[in-house]
N, C-alpha and C positions, 0 to 999 in steps of 0.2 A: 445535463448528462448526455454523453455521446450515446447514440443508439446504433452507430455504424458497426462498432466492434464490441462483441460481447463474448465472455467465456461461456462455453456451452457444455462443459463437462468438468467434473472434479478429478478425473483420471489423468489429465495432462497438466503440465506446468505451463504457466503463461508469463510473458514479460509484460508488466503493466507500468504505466506512468500515471501518477496522481498529481494533479496540479492545483495550486491555489487560484482562485478566481482572479483574473487579470495578471497572473504570474507575479503576484506581490511576494516580496521576500519575507516569508513568515518564519522560516527556520534558521534565522541568523543568530538566535540566542540559545544557549545550552538548555535552558529550562523548556523551551519550545520543542527542541529535539527530543528531550526526555519524555515529554507528554506523548509524542508520536511513538517512541520506542515502547513505552509502557502500554499503549493501545495495541501495538503489534504483538507484544508478549501476551496480553490478555486474549487476543484472537487465537494465538497459537495454543494456549493452555485450555481455553474454554470453547472455541468454535471450530477447531480442527484445521486451522490454517497452517500450512507447511511453507516456510520461507527458506529458500536456498541462498539467496543473496539480496541485498538491498543497498541503495546508495541515496542518502539524504542530501539534496541540493538546497540552495537557499529558498527556492520557490516551488519545489516539487520533489517527489521521491520516485525512484525506479525500483521495481521489485521483480524477482523471479520467484514465483510462488504457485501453490495450488491448494485446493481443499475446500473452500467455502463457496457455496452457491446460494445466492439470495434472489428472490423473485420480486 
């Protein structure tokens, strides 16, 4: 996990990229994308995540979001 860049507040939106280890193409099948989308929906409904935009690529996801702070 990168320690260089970290979200420091829940008041601002952040552009984040989440990658698979080794940039392996894990989101090439529809069911794999649906698992990710369902996880994002769960976080929106139960954890306070606000998602403004996202783009699922074959090996990573880009998101513009705010709301969850984990320690």
